[in-house]
C-alpha positions in Angstrom: 43.6 72.9 92.1 44.5 76.1 90.2 41.8 78.6 89.3 40.6 78.6 85.8 40.4 81.6 83.6 36.7 81.9 84.5 37.4 82.1 88.2 40.4 84.5 87.7 38.1 86.9 85.9 35.2 86.4 88.2 36.8 86.3 91.7 36.9 90.1 92.2 33.3 90.4 91.1 32.4 87.6 93.5 34.2 89.5 96.3 32.3 92.7 95.4 29.0 90.8 95.8 30.2 89.3 99.2 31.2 92.6 100.8 27.9 94.5 100.5 25.9 92.2 102.9 28.7 92.6 105.4 28.8 96.4 105.0 25.1 96.5 105.6 25.4 94.2 108.6 28.0 96.4 110.3 26.0 99.6 109.5 22.8 98.1 111.0 24.6 96.9 114.1 26.1 100.3 114.9 23.3 102.6 113.6 22.4 103.9 117.1 25.9 104.1 118.5 26.4 107.8 118.1 22.8 108.7 118.8 22.3 106.5 121.9 21.6 109.7 123.9 18.1 109.4 122.5 17.5 106.6 125.0 18.8 108.3 128.1 15.3 109.6 128.8 12.3 107.6 127.6 10.4 110.9 127.2 12.7 112.0 124.4 11.2 109.7 121.9 7.8 108.4 121.0 9.3 105.0 121.1 9.7 105.3 124.8 12.8 103.2 125.3 15.2 104.0 128.2 18.9 103.3 128.5 18.3 99.9 130.1 16.0 98.9 127.3 18.4 100.0 124.7 21.2 98.0 126.4 18.9 95.0 126.4 18.2 95.4 122.7 21.9 95.6 121.8 22.7 92.5 123.9 20.3 90.5 121.8 22.9 90.3 119.0 25.1 87.7 120.8 22.4 85.6 122.6 21.8 82.9 119.9 25.5 83.1 118.9 26.8 82.3 122.4 24.2 79.6 123.3 25.2 77.2 120.5 23.7 78.8 117.4 27.1 79.6 115.8 28.5 76.1 116.3 25.4 74.3 115.0 25.1 76.6 112.0 28.8 76.3 111.3 28.4 72.5 111.0 25.4 73.1 108.7 27.7 75.3 106.6 30.0 72.3 106.0 27.2 69.8 105.6 25.0 71.9 103.2 27.6 74.1 101.6 28.0 77.9 101.4 25.2 78.6 98.9 22.4 76.9 100.8 23.4 77.8 104.3 24.6 81.2 103.4 21.3 82.0 101.7 19.3 80.9 104.7 21.3 83.1 107.1 21.6 86.1 104.9 17.8 85.9 104.7 17.6 85.6 108.5 19.8 88.6 108.9 17.5 90.7 106.7 14.4 89.3 108.4 15.7 90.2 111.8 16.5 93.7 110.7 13.0 94.0 109.3 11.6 93.0 112.6 13.6 95.6 114.4 12.3 98.3 111.9 8.8 97.1 112.5 9.2 97.3 116.2 10.4 100.9 116.0 7.8 102.2 113.6 4.6 100.2 114.5 3.5 102.5 117.4 3.5 99.7 119.9 3.8 100.0 123.7 7.5 100.4 124.7 7.6 97.0 126.4 6.1 95.2 123.4 8.2 97.1 120.8 11.3 96.3 122.9 10.5 92.5 123.0 10.0 92.4 119.2 13.2 94.4 118.6 15.1 92.2 121.0 13.9 89.1 119.1 14.7 90.7 115.8 18.2 91.6 117.0 18.8 88.0 118.1 18.0 86.7 114.6 19.9 89.5 113.0 22.9 88.7 115.1 23.0 85.0 114.4 22.2 85.6 110.7 25.0 88.2 110.5 27.6 85.9 112.2 26.8 82.9 110.0 26.7 85.1 106.9 30.1 86.4 107.9 31.3 82.9 108.3 30.0 82.0 104.8 31.6 85.0 103.3 35.0 84.2 104.9 34.8 80.6 103.8 33.8 81.7 100.3 36.8 84.0 100.1 39.1 81.2 101.2 37.6 79.0 98.4 37.8 81.6 95.6 41.3 82.9 96.6 42.8 79.6 97.7 45.6 80.0 95.1 45.6 83.8 95.0 45.9 86.9 97.2 43.7 85.5 100.0 45.0 87.9 102.7 44.4 90.9 100.4 40.8 89.7 99.6 40.1 89.1 103.3 41.6 92.5 104.2 39.4 94.2 101.6 36.3 92.5 102.9 37.2 93.5 106.5 37.9 97.1 105.5 34.6 97.5 103.6 32.6 95.9 106.3 34.1 98.2 108.9 33.4 101.1 106.6 29.8 100.2 107.3 30.5 101.0 111.0 32.2 104.3 110.1 29.3 105.1 107.8 26.9 104.5 110.6 28.9 106.6 113.1 29.0 109.6 110.7 25.6 109.3 109.0 23.2 108.6 111.9 23.7 111.9 113.7 22.9 113.6 110.4 19.8 111.5 109.9 18.6 112.2 113.5 19.8 115.7 114.3 20.3 116.5 118.0 17.7 119.0 119.2 17.4 119.8 122.9 13.9 119.5 124.1 12.6 117.9 120.9 10.5 114.7 121.2 11.6 112.5 118.3 8.8 110.8 116.4 8.9 107.1 115.4 9.8 108.0 111.9 12.7 110.2 113.0 14.1 107.5 115.3 13.7 104.9 112.6 15.7 106.7 109.8 19.0 104.9 110.4 17.1 101.5 110.4 15.4 102.4 107.1 18.8 103.1 105.5 20.2 100.0 107.0 17.4 97.8 105.7 17.8 99.3 102.3 21.5 98.4 102.3 20.6 94.9 103.3 18.1 94.6 100.5 20.9 95.5 98.1 23.2 93.0 99.9 20.5 90.3 99.5 20.3 90.9 95.7 24.1 90.8 95.4 24.3 87.6 97.5 21.9 86.0 94.9 24.3 87.1 92.2 27.2 85.5 94.1 25.3 82.2 94.5 25.0 82.0 90.7 28.7 82.8 90.2 29.6 80.2 92.8 27.6 77.5 91.1 29.3 78.5 87.8 32.7 78.4 89.5 32.1 74.9 90.8 31.1 73.7 87.3 34.2 75.2 85.8 36.5 73.8 88.5 34.7 70.4 88.6 34.8 70.6 92.4 31.2 71.0 93.6 30.2 72.7 96.8 29.3 69.4 98.3 32.1 67.0 97.6 31.1 63.3 97.9 34.3 61.4 98.1 35.1 59.7 101.4 38.1 61.8 102.3 36.4 65.2 101.7 32.9 64.6 103.0 32.1 66.2 106.3 31.3 64.0 109.3 30.3 65.1 112.8 33.3 63.2 114.2 35.5 65.6 112.3 34.5 68.3 114.9 36.5 66.4 117.5 39.5 66.7 115.3 39.2 70.4 115.4 39.3 70.4 119.2 42.4 68.2 119.2 44.2 70.7 116.9 46.5 72.9 119.0 46.7 75.6 116.4 42.9 76.0 116.5 43.1 76.8 120.2 45.9 79.3 119.6 43.8 81.0 116.9 40.7 81.0 119.1 42.5 82.4 122.1 44.3 85.1 120.1 41.0 86.1 118.5 39.1 86.4 121.8 41.9 88.2 123.7 42.8 90.6 120.9 39.3 91.5 119.8 38.0 91.9 123.3 40.7 94.4 124.0 39.4 96.5 121.1 35.7 95.8 120.5 34.8 95.8 124.2 37.0 99.0 124.6 34.9 100.7 121.8 31.7 100.1 123.7 33.0 102.0 126.7 35.4 104.4 124.9 33.5 107.5 126.0 33.6 106.5 129.7 37.4 106.0 129.3 38.6 108.8 127.0 36.5 111.6 128.5 37.9 111.4 132.1 41.4 110.4 131.1 42.0 113.2 128.7 39.5 115.9 129.7 37.7 116.1 126.4 34.0 116.6 125.5 31.9 113.7 124.2 31.9 114.9 120.6 35.8 114.9 120.6 35.8 111.4 122.2 33.5 110.2 119.4 35.8 111.5 116.7 38.8 110.0 118.5 37.4 106.5 118.7 36.1 106.7 115.1 39.7 106.6 114.0 39.6 102.9 114.6 37.2 101.8 111.8 38.5 104.5 109.4 42.1 103.2 110.0 41.1 99.7 109.1 39.5 100.9 105.8 42.9 102.1 104.7 45.4 99.7 106.3 43.6 96.3 106.4 43.9 95.8 102.6 47.5 97.1 102.6 48.5 94.8 105.4 46.7 91.9 103.7 48.7 92.6 100.5 51.9 92.6 102.7 51.0 89.2 104.2 50.3 87.8 100.7 53.6 89.1 99.2 56.0 88.7 102.2 54.4 86.0 104.3 55.5 86.0 108.0 51.9 86.1 109.1 52.5 85.0 112.7 55.2 87.7 113.2 52.7 90.3 112.1 50.2 88.9 114.6 52.9 89.4 117.3 53.6 93.0 116.1 49.9 93.9 116.0 49.3 92.5 119.5 52.3 94.5 120.8 50.9 97.7 119.2 47.6 97.1 120.9 49.4 96.6 124.2 51.3 99.9 123.9 48.1 101.7 123.0 46.3 100.5 126.2 49.4 101.3 128.3 49.1 104.8 127.0 45.4 104.9 127.8 46.1 103.7 131.3 49.3 105.6 132.2 49.8 108.6 129.9 49.7 112.0 131.5 46.2 113.0 132.6 44.4 115.6 130.5 46.6 115.5 127.4 44.5 114.5 124.4 47.6 113.9 122.2 48.2 110.6 124.0 44.6 109.6 123.3 45.0 110.2 119.6 48.4 108.4 119.6 46.8 105.4 121.3 44.0 105.3 118.7 46.6 105.4 115.9 48.5 102.5 117.4 45.3 100.6 118.1 44.1 101.2 114.6 47.4 99.7 113.2 47.0 96.7 115.4 43.3 96.3 114.6 44.3 96.2 110.9 47.4 94.1 111.2 46.3 91.1 113.4 43.1 90.3 111.4 44.9 90.6 108.1 47.3 87.8 109.2 45.0 85.8 111.5 42.0 85.0 109.3 44.0 83.7 106.2 45.9 81.4 108.6 42.7 79.4 109.4 42.4 77.6 106.1 46.0 76.5 106.5 45.5 74.6 109.8 42.3 72.6 109.1 41.0 70.6 106.1 38.5 72.3 103.7 35.7 70.0 104.8 35.6 71.5 108.3 36.5 75.1 107.4 33.1 76.5 108.0 32.8 74.7 111.4 36.2 76.0 112.4 35.4 79.6 111.5 32.1 79.3 113.4 33.9 77.9 116.5 36.4 80.7 116.4 33.5 83.3 116.2 31.7 81.5 119.0 34.8 81.8 121.3 35.1 85.4 120.2 31.4 86.2 121.0 31.6 84.4 124.4 34.7 86.4 125.3 33.2 89.7 124.1 30.0 89.0 126.2 32.1 88.3 129.3 34.5 91.2 129.0 31.8 93.7 128.2 30.0 92.7 131.3 33.2 92.8 133.4 34.1 96.3 132.0 30.6 97.5 132.8 30.9 96.1 136.3 34.3 97.8 136.9 33.0 101.2 135.6 29.7 100.8 137.5 31.5 100.2 140.8 33.7 103.2 140.2 30.8 105.4 139.3 29.0 104.5 142.5 32.0 105.8 144.4 32.2 109.0 142.3 35.5 108.0 140.7 35.1 108.1 136.9 38.8 108.5 136.4 39.6 105.6 138.7 37.1 103.5 136.8 38.7 104.4 133.4 42.2 103.5 134.7 40.9 100.2 136.3 39.1 99.1 133.1 42.2 100.0 131.1 44.3 97.7 133.3 41.9 94.9 132.3 42.4 95.6 128.6 46.2 95.8 129.2 46.1 92.4 130.7 44.2 91.0 127.8 46.9 92.4 125.4 49.7 90.9 127.5 48.0 87.5 127.1 47.4 88.1 123.4 51.1 88.8 122.9 52.0 85.6 124.7 49.5 83.6 122.5 50.8 85.2 119.3 54.4 84.2 120.3 53.2 80.6 120.9 51.6 80.6 117.5 54.8 81.9 115.9 56.7 79.0 117.6 54.2 76.5 116.3 54.7 77.9 112.8 58.5 77.3 113.1 57.9 73.8 114.4 55.4 72.9 111.6 56.7 74.5 108.4 54.6 72.2 106.3 51.5 74.2 107.2 52.9 77.3 105.5 51.6 79.7 108.1 54.4 82.1 107.4 54.6 81.4 103.7 53.4 84.0 101.1 50.0 83.4 99.5 50.7 82.8 95.8 
């Protein structure tokens, strides 16, 4: 069904409403990344967390997602629709963030504040992931007959700008001062900003809900369609698992994203010994990744819309990531140029693969299971991220025990290289599937 004049004039406003909650989510998730040194010594803050406690807090994001929450909530998204389910989980995201802020500022004992923050991070994580699923599903709905890849690329770029904003702003909100004991209020400044952004996102989500209801009335295709062919049934989930293209998308997602997102979490431990640079330089080097996607994700999305050939761009992006990790593993020791070159290539790949990958999902499954499918892909992604982060930490930890930081950096890069080799293989299989099933239009332009 073609979009009406109403939806054509409103779709970009709807997109603007959708991207703000995701920008806020990415900011809040990464607000402590560049000031994590605060938690190396519990005596440095009145909060009293140590590095182990901080690591526990950050791990809370994926707990409910991995242990079934994403799948169940994705089914609810298809059963109840975007407006109801999305509103619940955007609210959960904000409530979880508020719990984290309370834990930081309430003046509780470190153990108790950590427990509350951990619980808050669990709810924030599940709320964020389902809110992201609702946003992606909504973009697929609003741009079904339009520039879907461009819209998804813009959403991705602005969301990752939240990460870049956090990396740059947090050290300015909490200025490093040797010997200074940071008060609760000082430590909480990034969380205050993050919660303020989420409040704005919550308001704009409410505006989107109103627009979406109006969209459905104009299209005469309500959010919950009631005819027999389009109504979601739990048995439809089995059909997703029988879909070979779903498994290719899921595998490519987990392999590719693990090679980049897990790498970012340990970038300092890799870049510093490999290229002989200080921590501040390593921070600027890895910050090239989110900044690159801000520029290139929309451009590559527009390219996919206009030229098609989405599966070929996935292959190219996976190859670029592979070359980047080969440089990080085998480039000459102590030459920072190769680190910057690797980040450029990784940034291109990090923009190109998602710009082609996510718009392909609505082409391989019916609309009635689209939310469940996105949630299943995100679940596989979170499971892989959790596993490969643990494996990377184990590799680096073993090397550190033996006094070999450089050996550990090279070893963990070999793991990321292997992931990229597997990602290239899966992308090639997806391209072959596209050639065998031209009716899906995986490589067709989005008109």
